[in-house]
Each structure stands twice: as C-alpha cells, then as structure tokens.
PDBQT receptor file of N, H, CA, C and O in Angstrom, charges set to zero:
ATOM      1  N   MET A   1       1.647 -18.376   2.754  1.00  0.00    +0.000 N 
ATOM      2  CA  MET A   1       3.009 -18.010   3.078  1.00  0.00    +0.000 C 
ATOM      3  C   MET A   1       3.321 -16.665   2.438  1.00  0.00    +0.000 C 
ATOM      4  O   MET A   1       2.959 -16.401   1.292  1.00  0.00    +0.000 OA
ATOM      5  N   VAL A   2       3.999 -15.827   3.203  1.00  0.00    +0.000 N 
ATOM      6  H   VAL A   2       4.294 -16.042   4.134  1.00  0.00    +0.000 HD
ATOM      7  CA  VAL A   2       4.508 -14.554   2.698  1.00  0.00    +0.000 C 
ATOM      8  C   VAL A   2       6.007 -14.713   2.534  1.00  0.00    +0.000 C 
ATOM      9  O   VAL A   2       6.692 -15.175   3.447  1.00  0.00    +0.000 OA
ATOM     10  N   VAL A   3       6.521 -14.328   1.363  1.00  0.00    +0.000 N 
ATOM     11  H   VAL A   3       5.965 -13.953   0.622  1.00  0.00    +0.000 HD
ATOM     12  CA  VAL A   3       7.962 -14.384   1.112  1.00  0.00    +0.000 C 
ATOM     13  C   VAL A   3       8.467 -12.956   0.959  1.00  0.00    +0.000 C 
ATOM     14  O   VAL A   3       7.983 -12.196   0.120  1.00  0.00    +0.000 OA
ATOM     15  N   VAL A   4       9.445 -12.606   1.783  1.00  0.00    +0.000 N 
ATOM     16  H   VAL A   4       9.837 -13.224   2.465  1.00  0.00    +0.000 HD
ATOM     17  CA  VAL A   4      10.067 -11.284   1.726  1.00  0.00    +0.000 C 
ATOM     18  C   VAL A   4      11.366 -11.430   0.955  1.00  0.00    +0.000 C 
ATOM     19  O   VAL A   4      12.179 -12.302   1.262  1.00  0.00    +0.000 OA
ATOM     20  N   GLU A   5      11.568 -10.576  -0.049  1.00  0.00    +0.000 N 
ATOM     21  H   GLU A   5      10.908  -9.868  -0.298  1.00  0.00    +0.000 HD
ATOM     22  CA  GLU A   5      12.806 -10.647  -0.813  1.00  0.00    +0.000 C 
ATOM     23  C   GLU A   5      13.244  -9.251  -1.183  1.00  0.00    +0.000 C 
ATOM     24  O   GLU A   5      12.451  -8.309  -1.187  1.00  0.00    +0.000 OA
ATOM     25  N   GLY A   6      14.506  -9.135  -1.492  1.00  0.00    +0.000 N 
ATOM     26  H   GLY A   6      15.150  -9.900  -1.489  1.00  0.00    +0.000 HD
ATOM     27  CA  GLY A   6      15.071  -7.855  -1.889  1.00  0.00    +0.000 C 
ATOM     28  C   GLY A   6      16.246  -7.491  -1.004  1.00  0.00    +0.000 C 
ATOM     29  O   GLY A   6      16.415  -8.047   0.081  1.00  0.00    +0.000 OA
ATOM     30  N   ARG A   7      17.054  -6.560  -1.470  1.00  0.00    +0.000 N 
ATOM     31  H   ARG A   7      16.917  -6.109  -2.352  1.00  0.00    +0.000 HD
ATOM     32  CA  ARG A   7      18.231  -6.130  -0.718  1.00  0.00    +0.000 C 
ATOM     33  C   ARG A   7      17.806  -5.122   0.336  1.00  0.00    +0.000 C 
ATOM     34  O   ARG A   7      17.117  -4.145   0.042  1.00  0.00    +0.000 OA
ATOM     35  N   ALA A   8      18.227  -5.375   1.571  1.00  0.00    +0.000 N 
ATOM     36  H   ALA A   8      18.787  -6.168   1.810  1.00  0.00    +0.000 HD
ATOM     37  CA  ALA A   8      17.910  -4.468   2.672  1.00  0.00    +0.000 C 
ATOM     38  C   ALA A   8      18.820  -4.790   3.845  1.00  0.00    +0.000 C 
ATOM     39  O   ALA A   8      19.342  -5.901   3.941  1.00  0.00    +0.000 OA
ATOM     40  N   PRO A   9      19.014  -3.822   4.742  1.00  0.00    +0.000 N 
ATOM     41  CA  PRO A   9      19.805  -4.114   5.940  1.00  0.00    +0.000 C 
ATOM     42  C   PRO A   9      19.064  -5.096   6.843  1.00  0.00    +0.000 C 
ATOM     43  O   PRO A   9      17.842  -5.224   6.768  1.00  0.00    +0.000 OA
ATOM     44  N   ILE A  10      19.805  -5.775   7.684  1.00  0.00    +0.000 N 
ATOM     45  H   ILE A  10      20.798  -5.672   7.745  1.00  0.00    +0.000 HD
ATOM     46  CA  ILE A  10      19.222  -6.808   8.543  1.00  0.00    +0.000 C 
ATOM     47  C   ILE A  10      18.112  -6.259   9.430  1.00  0.00    +0.000 C 
ATOM     48  O   ILE A  10      17.134  -6.961   9.688  1.00  0.00    +0.000 OA
ATOM     49  N   TRP A  11      18.240  -5.010   9.907  1.00  0.00    +0.000 N 
ATOM     50  H   TRP A  11      19.034  -4.440   9.697  1.00  0.00    +0.000 HD
ATOM     51  CA  TRP A  11      17.203  -4.440  10.768  1.00  0.00    +0.000 C 
ATOM     52  C   TRP A  11      15.889  -4.295  10.011  1.00  0.00    +0.000 C 
ATOM     53  O   TRP A  11      14.820  -4.380  10.616  1.00  0.00    +0.000 OA
ATOM     54  N   ARG A  12      15.947  -4.076   8.689  1.00  0.00    +0.000 N 
ATOM     55  H   ARG A  12      16.816  -4.006   8.198  1.00  0.00    +0.000 HD
ATOM     56  CA  ARG A  12      14.728  -3.947   7.887  1.00  0.00    +0.000 C 
ATOM     57  C   ARG A  12      14.010  -5.287   7.793  1.00  0.00    +0.000 C 
ATOM     58  O   ARG A  12      12.782  -5.342   7.847  1.00  0.00    +0.000 OA
ATOM     59  N   TYR A  13      14.772  -6.360   7.653  1.00  0.00    +0.000 N 
ATOM     60  H   TYR A  13      15.770  -6.315   7.609  1.00  0.00    +0.000 HD
ATOM     61  CA  TYR A  13      14.166  -7.691   7.638  1.00  0.00    +0.000 C 
ATOM     62  C   TYR A  13      13.547  -8.012   8.996  1.00  0.00    +0.000 C 
ATOM     63  O   TYR A  13      12.481  -8.623   9.069  1.00  0.00    +0.000 OA
ATOM     64  N   GLY A  14      14.222  -7.596  10.073  1.00  0.00    +0.000 N 
ATOM     65  H   GLY A  14      15.088  -7.100  10.013  1.00  0.00    +0.000 HD
ATOM     66  CA  GLY A  14      13.658  -7.783  11.409  1.00  0.00    +0.000 C 
ATOM     67  C   GLY A  14      12.349  -7.041  11.577  1.00  0.00    +0.000 C 
ATOM     68  O   GLY A  14      11.409  -7.559  12.179  1.00  0.00    +0.000 OA
ATOM     69  N   MET A  15      12.284  -5.820  11.043  1.00  0.00    +0.000 N 
ATOM     70  H   MET A  15      13.048  -5.399  10.553  1.00  0.00    +0.000 HD
ATOM     71  CA  MET A  15      11.051  -5.042  11.110  1.00  0.00    +0.000 C 
ATOM     72  C   MET A  15       9.938  -5.710  10.305  1.00  0.00    +0.000 C 
ATOM     73  O   MET A  15       8.790  -5.758  10.745  1.00  0.00    +0.000 OA
ATOM     74  N   ALA A  16      10.283  -6.223   9.131  1.00  0.00    +0.000 N 
ATOM     75  H   ALA A  16      11.216  -6.184   8.773  1.00  0.00    +0.000 HD
ATOM     76  CA  ALA A  16       9.286  -6.916   8.306  1.00  0.00    +0.000 C 
ATOM     77  C   ALA A  16       8.735  -8.136   9.039  1.00  0.00    +0.000 C 
ATOM     78  O   ALA A  16       7.528  -8.377   9.030  1.00  0.00    +0.000 OA
ATOM     79  N   LEU A  17       9.624  -8.904   9.676  1.00  0.00    +0.000 N 
ATOM     80  H   LEU A  17      10.605  -8.708   9.683  1.00  0.00    +0.000 HD
ATOM     81  CA  LEU A  17       9.182 -10.075  10.428  1.00  0.00    +0.000 C 
ATOM     82  C   LEU A  17       8.262  -9.661  11.569  1.00  0.00    +0.000 C 
ATOM     83  O   LEU A  17       7.240 -10.306  11.806  1.00  0.00    +0.000 OA
ATOM     84  N   HIS A  18       8.610  -8.605  12.269  1.00  0.00    +0.000 N 
ATOM     85  H   HIS A  18       9.439  -8.081  12.077  1.00  0.00    +0.000 HD
ATOM     86  CA  HIS A  18       7.801  -8.119  13.392  1.00  0.00    +0.000 C 
ATOM     87  C   HIS A  18       6.390  -7.742  12.922  1.00  0.00    +0.000 C 
ATOM     88  O   HIS A  18       5.405  -8.087  13.574  1.00  0.00    +0.000 OA
ATOM     89  N   HIS A  19       6.296  -7.038  11.797  1.00  0.00    +0.000 N 
ATOM     90  H   HIS A  19       7.096  -6.757  11.268  1.00  0.00    +0.000 HD
ATOM     91  CA  HIS A  19       4.992  -6.608  11.290  1.00  0.00    +0.000 C 
ATOM     92  C   HIS A  19       4.177  -7.764  10.720  1.00  0.00    +0.000 C 
ATOM     93  O   HIS A  19       2.952  -7.779  10.843  1.00  0.00    +0.000 OA
ATOM     94  N   LEU A  20       4.837  -8.715  10.108  1.00  0.00    +0.000 N 
ATOM     95  H   LEU A  20       5.832  -8.703  10.008  1.00  0.00    +0.000 HD
ATOM     96  CA  LEU A  20       4.116  -9.825   9.479  1.00  0.00    +0.000 C 
ATOM     97  C   LEU A  20       3.741 -10.935  10.448  1.00  0.00    +0.000 C 
ATOM     98  O   LEU A  20       2.845 -11.729  10.158  1.00  0.00    +0.000 OA
ATOM     99  N   HIS A  21       4.406 -11.005  11.587  1.00  0.00    +0.000 N 
ATOM    100  H   HIS A  21       5.134 -10.360  11.822  1.00  0.00    +0.000 HD
ATOM    101  CA  HIS A  21       4.177 -12.118  12.511  1.00  0.00    +0.000 C 
ATOM    102  C   HIS A  21       2.729 -12.213  12.970  1.00  0.00    +0.000 C 
ATOM    103  O   HIS A  21       2.230 -13.319  13.181  1.00  0.00    +0.000 OA
ATOM    104  N   GLY A  22       2.049 -11.102  13.127  1.00  0.00    +0.000 N 
ATOM    105  H   GLY A  22       2.454 -10.204  12.956  1.00  0.00    +0.000 HD
ATOM    106  CA  GLY A  22       0.646 -11.122  13.545  1.00  0.00    +0.000 C 
ATOM    107  C   GLY A  22      -0.336 -11.241  12.396  1.00  0.00    +0.000 C 
ATOM    108  O   GLY A  22      -1.547 -11.191  12.611  1.00  0.00    +0.000 OA
ATOM    109  N   SER A  23       0.166 -11.397  11.180  1.00  0.00    +0.000 N 
ATOM    110  H   SER A  23       1.150 -11.438  11.006  1.00  0.00    +0.000 HD
ATOM    111  CA  SER A  23      -0.710 -11.475  10.007  1.00  0.00    +0.000 C 
ATOM    112  C   SER A  23      -1.364 -12.860   9.921  1.00  0.00    +0.000 C 
ATOM    113  O   SER A  23      -0.936 -13.796  10.596  1.00  0.00    +0.000 OA
ATOM    114  N   PRO A  24      -2.385 -12.979   9.100  1.00  0.00    +0.000 N 
ATOM    115  CA  PRO A  24      -3.023 -14.296   8.940  1.00  0.00    +0.000 C 
ATOM    116  C   PRO A  24      -2.209 -15.278   8.100  1.00  0.00    +0.000 C 
ATOM    117  O   PRO A  24      -2.657 -16.401   7.867  1.00  0.00    +0.000 OA
ATOM    118  N   ALA A  25      -1.033 -14.880   7.645  1.00  0.00    +0.000 N 
ATOM    119  H   ALA A  25      -0.670 -13.968   7.834  1.00  0.00    +0.000 HD
ATOM    120  CA  ALA A  25      -0.194 -15.786   6.839  1.00  0.00    +0.000 C 
ATOM    121  C   ALA A  25       0.191 -17.020   7.656  1.00  0.00    +0.000 C 
ATOM    122  O   ALA A  25       0.489 -16.913   8.845  1.00  0.00    +0.000 OA
ATOM    123  N   ALA A  26       0.184 -18.167   7.025  1.00  0.00    +0.000 N 
ATOM    124  H   ALA A  26      -0.058 -18.253   6.058  1.00  0.00    +0.000 HD
ATOM    125  CA  ALA A  26       0.543 -19.414   7.710  1.00  0.00    +0.000 C 
ATOM    126  C   ALA A  26       2.028 -19.478   8.023  1.00  0.00    +0.000 C 
ATOM    127  O   ALA A  26       2.440 -20.138   8.976  1.00  0.00    +0.000 OA
ATOM    128  N   ALA A  27       2.841 -18.784   7.211  1.00  0.00    +0.000 N 
ATOM    129  H   ALA A  27       2.506 -18.247   6.436  1.00  0.00    +0.000 HD
ATOM    130  CA  ALA A  27       4.287 -18.804   7.415  1.00  0.00    +0.000 C 
ATOM    131  C   ALA A  27       4.904 -17.562   6.793  1.00  0.00    +0.000 C 
ATOM    132  O   ALA A  27       4.323 -16.935   5.907  1.00  0.00    +0.000 OA
ATOM    133  N   ILE A  28       6.099 -17.220   7.278  1.00  0.00    +0.000 N 
ATOM    134  H   ILE A  28       6.571 -17.730   7.997  1.00  0.00    +0.000 HD
ATOM    135  CA  ILE A  28       6.876 -16.112   6.726  1.00  0.00    +0.000 C 
ATOM    136  C   ILE A  28       8.229 -16.684   6.333  1.00  0.00    +0.000 C 
ATOM    137  O   ILE A  28       8.855 -17.417   7.098  1.00  0.00    +0.000 OA
ATOM    138  N   ALA A  29       8.667 -16.340   5.139  1.00  0.00    +0.000 N 
ATOM    139  H   ALA A  29       8.158 -15.744   4.518  1.00  0.00    +0.000 HD
ATOM    140  CA  ALA A  29       9.963 -16.811   4.651  1.00  0.00    +0.000 C 
ATOM    141  C   ALA A  29      10.731 -15.641   4.077  1.00  0.00    +0.000 C 
ATOM    142  O   ALA A  29      10.141 -14.696   3.551  1.00  0.00    +0.000 OA
ATOM    143  N   PHE A  30      12.053 -15.705   4.179  1.00  0.00    +0.000 N 
ATOM    144  H   PHE A  30      12.532 -16.472   4.606  1.00  0.00    +0.000 HD
ATOM    145  CA  PHE A  30      12.928 -14.729   3.556  1.00  0.00    +0.000 C 
ATOM    146  C   PHE A  30      13.604 -15.417   2.380  1.00  0.00    +0.000 C 
ATOM    147  O   PHE A  30      14.061 -16.554   2.490  1.00  0.00    +0.000 OA
ATOM    148  N   TYR A  31      13.660 -14.721   1.265  1.00  0.00    +0.000 N 
ATOM    149  H   TYR A  31      13.289 -13.797   1.176  1.00  0.00    +0.000 HD
ATOM    150  CA  TYR A  31      14.229 -15.300   0.055  1.00  0.00    +0.000 C 
ATOM    151  C   TYR A  31      15.742 -15.130   0.033  1.00  0.00    +0.000 C 
ATOM    152  O   TYR A  31      16.261 -14.033   0.238  1.00  0.00    +0.000 OA
ATOM    153  N   ASP A  32      16.431 -16.219  -0.216  1.00  0.00    +0.000 N 
ATOM    154  H   ASP A  32      16.009 -17.111  -0.383  1.00  0.00    +0.000 HD
ATOM    155  CA  ASP A  32      17.882 -16.223  -0.408  1.00  0.00    +0.000 C 
ATOM    156  C   ASP A  32      18.116 -16.738  -1.815  1.00  0.00    +0.000 C 
ATOM    157  O   ASP A  32      17.706 -17.856  -2.129  1.00  0.00    +0.000 OA
ATOM    158  N   PRO A  33      18.771 -15.952  -2.681  1.00  0.00    +0.000 N 
ATOM    159  CA  PRO A  33      18.943 -16.383  -4.072  1.00  0.00    +0.000 C 
ATOM    160  C   PRO A  33      19.693 -17.703  -4.227  1.00  0.00    +0.000 C 
ATOM    161  O   PRO A  33      19.508 -18.400  -5.225  1.00  0.00    +0.000 OA
ATOM    162  N   LYS A  34      20.534 -18.057  -3.260  1.00  0.00    +0.000 N 
ATOM    163  H   LYS A  34      20.685 -17.490  -2.450  1.00  0.00    +0.000 HD
ATOM    164  CA  LYS A  34      21.290 -19.308  -3.358  1.00  0.00    +0.000 C 
ATOM    165  C   LYS A  34      20.501 -20.514  -2.854  1.00  0.00    +0.000 C 
ATOM    166  O   LYS A  34      20.767 -21.646  -3.260  1.00  0.00    +0.000 OA
ATOM    167  N   LEU A  35      19.532 -20.273  -1.971  1.00  0.00    +0.000 N 
ATOM    168  H   LEU A  35      19.316 -19.354  -1.642  1.00  0.00    +0.000 HD
ATOM    169  CA  LEU A  35      18.794 -21.384  -1.366  1.00  0.00    +0.000 C 
ATOM    170  C   LEU A  35      17.357 -21.482  -1.836  1.00  0.00    +0.000 C 
ATOM    171  O   LEU A  35      16.895 -22.563  -2.201  1.00  0.00    +0.000 OA
ATOM    172  N   GLY A  36      16.655 -20.381  -1.831  1.00  0.00    +0.000 N 
ATOM    173  H   GLY A  36      17.031 -19.503  -1.534  1.00  0.00    +0.000 HD
ATOM    174  CA  GLY A  36      15.223 -20.334  -2.079  1.00  0.00    +0.000 C 
ATOM    175  C   GLY A  36      14.586 -19.574  -0.932  1.00  0.00    +0.000 C 
ATOM    176  O   GLY A  36      15.253 -18.769  -0.282  1.00  0.00    +0.000 OA
ATOM    177  N   ALA A  37      13.325 -19.809  -0.673  1.00  0.00    +0.000 N 
ATOM    178  H   ALA A  37      12.783 -20.463  -1.201  1.00  0.00    +0.000 HD
ATOM    179  CA  ALA A  37      12.616 -19.142   0.414  1.00  0.00    +0.000 C 
ATOM    180  C   ALA A  37      12.821 -19.953   1.699  1.00  0.00    +0.000 C 
ATOM    181  O   ALA A  37      12.451 -21.126   1.762  1.00  0.00    +0.000 OA
ATOM    182  N   VAL A  38      13.407 -19.330   2.710  1.00  0.00    +0.000 N 
ATOM    183  H   VAL A  38      13.707 -18.378   2.659  1.00  0.00    +0.000 HD
ATOM    184  CA  VAL A  38      13.692 -20.007   3.970  1.00  0.00    +0.000 C 
ATOM    185  C   VAL A  38      12.652 -19.583   5.001  1.00  0.00    +0.000 C 
ATOM    186  O   VAL A  38      12.526 -18.396   5.302  1.00  0.00    +0.000 OA
ATOM    187  N   VAL A  39      11.914 -20.536   5.538  1.00  0.00    +0.000 N 
ATOM    188  H   VAL A  39      12.017 -21.500   5.293  1.00  0.00    +0.000 HD
ATOM    189  CA  VAL A  39      10.867 -20.239   6.520  1.00  0.00    +0.000 C 
ATOM    190  C   VAL A  39      11.521 -19.785   7.823  1.00  0.00    +0.000 C 
ATOM    191  O   VAL A  39      12.379 -20.474   8.376  1.00  0.00    +0.000 OA
ATOM    192  N   VAL A  40      11.096 -18.600   8.310  1.00  0.00    +0.000 N 
ATOM    193  H   VAL A  40      10.400 -18.041   7.861  1.00  0.00    +0.000 HD
ATOM    194  CA  VAL A  40      11.654 -18.053   9.551  1.00  0.00    +0.000 C 
ATOM    195  C   VAL A  40      10.630 -18.013  10.677  1.00  0.00    +0.000 C 
ATOM    196  O   VAL A  40      11.003 -17.873  11.842  1.00  0.00    +0.000 OA
ATOM    197  N   ALA A  41       9.352 -18.133  10.352  1.00  0.00    +0.000 N 
ATOM    198  H   ALA A  41       9.049 -18.246   9.406  1.00  0.00    +0.000 HD
ATOM    199  CA  ALA A  41       8.294 -18.168  11.374  1.00  0.00    +0.000 C 
ATOM    200  C   ALA A  41       7.080 -18.868  10.777  1.00  0.00    +0.000 C 
ATOM    201  O   ALA A  41       6.804 -18.740   9.585  1.00  0.00    +0.000 OA
ATOM    202  N   THR A  42       6.359 -19.604  11.611  1.00  0.00    +0.000 N 
ATOM    203  H   THR A  42       6.583 -19.708  12.580  1.00  0.00    +0.000 HD
ATOM    204  CA  THR A  42       5.170 -20.312  11.125  1.00  0.00    +0.000 C 
ATOM    205  C   THR A  42       4.171 -20.535  12.248  1.00  0.00    +0.000 C 
ATOM    206  O   THR A  42       4.539 -20.660  13.416  1.00  0.00    +0.000 OA
ATOM    207  N   HIS A  43       2.893 -20.583  11.868  1.00  0.00    +0.000 N 
ATOM    208  H   HIS A  43       2.594 -20.482  10.919  1.00  0.00    +0.000 HD
ATOM    209  CA  HIS A  43       1.812 -20.937  12.778  1.00  0.00    +0.000 C 
ATOM    210  C   HIS A  43       1.061 -22.142  12.217  1.00  0.00    +0.000 C 
ATOM    211  O   HIS A  43      -0.084 -22.400  12.586  1.00  0.00    +0.000 OA
ATOM    212  N   SER A  44       1.715 -22.866  11.332  1.00  0.00    +0.000 N 
ATOM    213  H   SER A  44       2.645 -22.656  11.032  1.00  0.00    +0.000 HD
ATOM    214  CA  SER A  44       1.072 -23.976  10.639  1.00  0.00    +0.000 C 
ATOM    215  C   SER A  44       1.952 -25.213  10.723  1.00  0.00    +0.000 C 
ATOM    216  O   SER A  44       3.179 -25.117  10.729  1.00  0.00    +0.000 OA
ATOM    217  N   ARG A  45       1.326 -26.352  10.787  1.00  0.00    +0.000 N 
ATOM    218  H   ARG A  45       0.329 -26.430  10.782  1.00  0.00    +0.000 HD
ATOM    219  CA  ARG A  45       2.075 -27.618  10.772  1.00  0.00    +0.000 C 
ATOM    220  C   ARG A  45       2.572 -27.963   9.377  1.00  0.00    +0.000 C 
ATOM    221  O   ARG A  45       3.376 -28.879   9.204  1.00  0.00    +0.000 OA
ATOM    222  N   GLU A  46       2.088 -27.225   8.385  1.00  0.00    +0.000 N 
ATOM    223  H   GLU A  46       1.435 -26.481   8.526  1.00  0.00    +0.000 HD
ATOM    224  CA  GLU A  46       2.490 -27.455   6.995  1.00  0.00    +0.000 C 
ATOM    225  C   GLU A  46       3.938 -27.015   6.752  1.00  0.00    +0.000 C 
ATOM    226  O   GLU A  46       4.604 -27.542   5.861  1.00  0.00    +0.000 OA
ATOM    227  N   TRP A  47       4.421 -26.058   7.535  1.00  0.00    +0.000 N 
ATOM    228  H   TRP A  47       3.880 -25.630   8.258  1.00  0.00    +0.000 HD
ATOM    229  CA  TRP A  47       5.756 -25.495   7.369  1.00  0.00    +0.000 C 
ATOM    230  C   TRP A  47       6.566 -25.669   8.642  1.00  0.00    +0.000 C 
ATOM    231  O   TRP A  47       6.003 -25.739   9.734  1.00  0.00    +0.000 OA
ATOM    232  N   THR A  48       7.891 -25.740   8.508  1.00  0.00    +0.000 N 
ATOM    233  H   THR A  48       8.349 -25.683   7.620  1.00  0.00    +0.000 HD
ATOM    234  CA  THR A  48       8.766 -25.780   9.678  1.00  0.00    +0.000 C 
ATOM    235  C   THR A  48       9.837 -24.699   9.531  1.00  0.00    +0.000 C 
ATOM    236  O   THR A  48      10.292 -24.404   8.426  1.00  0.00    +0.000 OA
ATOM    237  N   VAL A  49      10.228 -24.122  10.654  1.00  0.00    +0.000 N 
ATOM    238  H   VAL A  49       9.858 -24.361  11.552  1.00  0.00    +0.000 HD
ATOM    239  CA  VAL A  49      11.273 -23.102  10.637  1.00  0.00    +0.000 C 
ATOM    240  C   VAL A  49      12.556 -23.729  10.100  1.00  0.00    +0.000 C 
ATOM    241  O   VAL A  49      12.965 -24.805  10.536  1.00  0.00    +0.000 OA
ATOM    242  N   GLY A  50      13.177 -23.047   9.158  1.00  0.00    +0.000 N 
ATOM    243  H   GLY A  50      12.845 -22.173   8.804  1.00  0.00    +0.000 HD
ATOM    244  CA  GLY A  50      14.385 -23.560   8.516  1.00  0.00    +0.000 C 
ATOM    245  C   GLY A  50      14.114 -24.308   7.223  1.00  0.00    +0.000 C 
ATOM    246  O   GLY A  50      15.039 -24.592   6.462  1.00  0.00    +0.000 OA
ATOM    247  N   GLN A  51      12.862 -24.626   6.971  1.00  0.00    +0.000 N 
ATOM    248  H   GLN A  51      12.111 -24.395   7.589  1.00  0.00    +0.000 HD
ATOM    249  CA  GLN A  51      12.510 -25.327   5.737  1.00  0.00    +0.000 C 
ATOM    250  C   GLN A  51      12.800 -24.420   4.545  1.00  0.00    +0.000 C 
ATOM    251  O   GLN A  51      12.494 -23.228   4.577  1.00  0.00    +0.000 OA
ATOM    252  N   VAL A  52      13.383 -24.980   3.508  1.00  0.00    +0.000 N 
ATOM    253  H   VAL A  52      13.631 -25.948   3.482  1.00  0.00    +0.000 HD
ATOM    254  CA  VAL A  52      13.670 -24.229   2.284  1.00  0.00    +0.000 C 
ATOM    255  C   VAL A  52      12.627 -24.609   1.240  1.00  0.00    +0.000 C 
ATOM    256  O   VAL A  52      12.419 -25.787   0.947  1.00  0.00    +0.000 OA
ATOM    257  N   VAL A  53      11.979 -23.594   0.688  1.00  0.00    +0.000 N 
ATOM    258  H   VAL A  53      12.147 -22.637   0.926  1.00  0.00    +0.000 HD
ATOM    259  CA  VAL A  53      10.918 -23.800  -0.298  1.00  0.00    +0.000 C 
ATOM    260  C   VAL A  53      11.402 -23.259  -1.636  1.00  0.00    +0.000 C 
ATOM    261  O   VAL A  53      11.804 -22.100  -1.736  1.00  0.00    +0.000 OA
ATOM    262  N   GLU A  54      11.364 -24.091  -2.649  1.00  0.00    +0.000 N 
ATOM    263  H   GLU A  54      11.037 -25.033  -2.568  1.00  0.00    +0.000 HD
ATOM    264  CA  GLU A  54      11.752 -23.641  -3.988  1.00  0.00    +0.000 C 
ATOM    265  C   GLU A  54      10.629 -22.796  -4.561  1.00  0.00    +0.000 C 
ATOM    266  O   GLU A  54       9.478 -23.228  -4.619  1.00  0.00    +0.000 OA
ATOM    267  N   ILE A  55      10.973 -21.587  -4.986  1.00  0.00    +0.000 N 
ATOM    268  H   ILE A  55      11.908 -21.235  -4.939  1.00  0.00    +0.000 HD
ATOM    269  CA  ILE A  55       9.988 -20.707  -5.611  1.00  0.00    +0.000 C 
ATOM    270  C   ILE A  55      10.613 -20.072  -6.842  1.00  0.00    +0.000 C 
ATOM    271  O   ILE A  55      11.835 -20.019  -6.977  1.00  0.00    +0.000 OA
ATOM    272  N   THR A  56       9.775 -19.600  -7.720  1.00  0.00    +0.000 N 
ATOM    273  H   THR A  56       8.782 -19.643  -7.610  1.00  0.00    +0.000 HD
ATOM    274  CA  THR A  56      10.207 -18.834  -8.879  1.00  0.00    +0.000 C 
ATOM    275  C   THR A  56       9.655 -17.433  -8.714  1.00  0.00    +0.000 C 
ATOM    276  O   THR A  56       8.441 -17.230  -8.675  1.00  0.00    +0.000 OA
ATOM    277  N   LEU A  57      10.555 -16.470  -8.617  1.00  0.00    +0.000 N 
ATOM    278  H   LEU A  57      11.541 -16.634  -8.648  1.00  0.00    +0.000 HD
ATOM    279  CA  LEU A  57      10.129 -15.084  -8.472  1.00  0.00    +0.000 C 
ATOM    280  C   LEU A  57       9.652 -14.555  -9.813  1.00  0.00    +0.000 C 
ATOM    281  O   LEU A  57      10.174 -14.937 -10.861  1.00  0.00    +0.000 OA
ATOM    282  N   PRO A  58       8.658 -13.673  -9.780  1.00  0.00    +0.000 N 
ATOM    283  CA  PRO A  58       8.208 -13.079 -11.043  1.00  0.00    +0.000 C 
ATOM    284  C   PRO A  58       9.323 -12.217 -11.641  1.00  0.00    +0.000 C 
ATOM    285  O   PRO A  58      10.072 -11.568 -10.911  1.00  0.00    +0.000 OA
ATOM    286  N   GLN A  59       9.427 -12.216 -12.938  1.00  0.00    +0.000 N 
ATOM    287  H   GLN A  59       8.819 -12.743 -13.531  1.00  0.00    +0.000 HD
ATOM    288  CA  GLN A  59      10.419 -11.390 -13.625  1.00  0.00    +0.000 C 
ATOM    289  C   GLN A  59       9.964  -9.939 -13.578  1.00  0.00    +0.000 C 
ATOM    290  O   GLN A  59       8.783  -9.644 -13.764  1.00  0.00    +0.000 OA
ATOM    291  N   THR A  60      10.904  -9.039 -13.328  1.00  0.00    +0.000 N 
ATOM    292  H   THR A  60      11.863  -9.280 -13.177  1.00  0.00    +0.000 HD
ATOM    293  CA  THR A  60      10.583  -7.619 -13.314  1.00  0.00    +0.000 C 
ATOM    294  C   THR A  60      11.293  -6.935 -14.461  1.00  0.00    +0.000 C 
ATOM    295  O   THR A  60      12.374  -7.351 -14.879  1.00  0.00    +0.000 OA
ATOM    296  N   ASP A  61      10.683  -5.895 -14.958  1.00  0.00    +0.000 N 
ATOM    297  H   ASP A  61       9.805  -5.557 -14.618  1.00  0.00    +0.000 HD
ATOM    298  CA  ASP A  61      11.261  -5.112 -16.035  1.00  0.00    +0.000 C 
ATOM    299  C   ASP A  61      12.297  -4.164 -15.432  1.00  0.00    +0.000 C 
ATOM    300  O   ASP A  61      11.967  -3.362 -14.558  1.00  0.00    +0.000 OA
ATOM    301  N   ALA A  62      13.528  -4.247 -15.885  1.00  0.00    +0.000 N 
ATOM    302  H   ALA A  62      13.796  -4.898 -16.594  1.00  0.00    +0.000 HD
ATOM    303  CA  ALA A  62      14.619  -3.435 -15.329  1.00  0.00    +0.000 C 
ATOM    304  C   ALA A  62      14.383  -1.946 -15.524  1.00  0.00    +0.000 C 
ATOM    305  O   ALA A  62      15.032  -1.138 -14.859  1.00  0.00    +0.000 OA
ATOM    306  N   THR A  63      13.483  -1.559 -16.409  1.00  0.00    +0.000 N 
ATOM    307  H   THR A  63      12.957  -2.216 -16.949  1.00  0.00    +0.000 HD
ATOM    308  CA  THR A  63      13.217  -0.137 -16.625  1.00  0.00    +0.000 C 
ATOM    309  C   THR A  63      12.217   0.413 -15.618  1.00  0.00    +0.000 C 
ATOM    310  O   THR A  63      12.079   1.630 -15.496  1.00  0.00    +0.000 OA
ATOM    311  N   GLN A  64      11.517  -0.456 -14.892  1.00  0.00    +0.000 N 
ATOM    312  H   GLN A  64      11.629  -1.445 -14.991  1.00  0.00    +0.000 HD
ATOM    313  CA  GLN A  64      10.573  -0.010 -13.870  1.00  0.00    +0.000 C 
ATOM    314  C   GLN A  64      11.331   0.404 -12.623  1.00  0.00    +0.000 C 
ATOM    315  O   GLN A  64      12.358  -0.183 -12.282  1.00  0.00    +0.000 OA
ATOM    316  N   VAL A  65      10.821   1.410 -11.952  1.00  0.00    +0.000 N 
ATOM    317  H   VAL A  65       9.987   1.887 -12.229  1.00  0.00    +0.000 HD
ATOM    318  CA  VAL A  65      11.450   1.863 -10.706  1.00  0.00    +0.000 C 
ATOM    319  C   VAL A  65      10.546   1.540  -9.557  1.00  0.00    +0.000 C 
ATOM    320  O   VAL A  65      10.878   1.834  -8.408  1.00  0.00    +0.000 OA
TER     321      VAL A  65
C-alpha cells in the first residue's frame, strides 16, 4: 500500500492518484489526520475502497526543509 499525505490542493492529490494507479502497489490511500489512511483505489482483495487503516506516520524534524 502507498499512503499519500501532506497538504496540497485537490488537483495535486488527483495527479498523485493518476500516477500511482498503474504502480505495482496493492492499494493507494490518502492520509486524513482525523481518520487515518483512507483507501481510494485497490487491485487487491486485502483492501476495500473506503477502508480506513490506522497508521503511525514517522516523526519529522521541524528544522528539516
């Protein structure tokens, strides 16, 4: 599964989905801080569209750009 996260306009998320859809990833999810990773596309029976997956994002150093 590929999880896309971060602040971006909706068209950017659409572009990410378009590029990732042909990837070998079993599923693509967009991260929502209130819900978790929400599956938006899948080619696997392991995942369903709309499924919310609890994940822990890696901590980033605020001084890094």
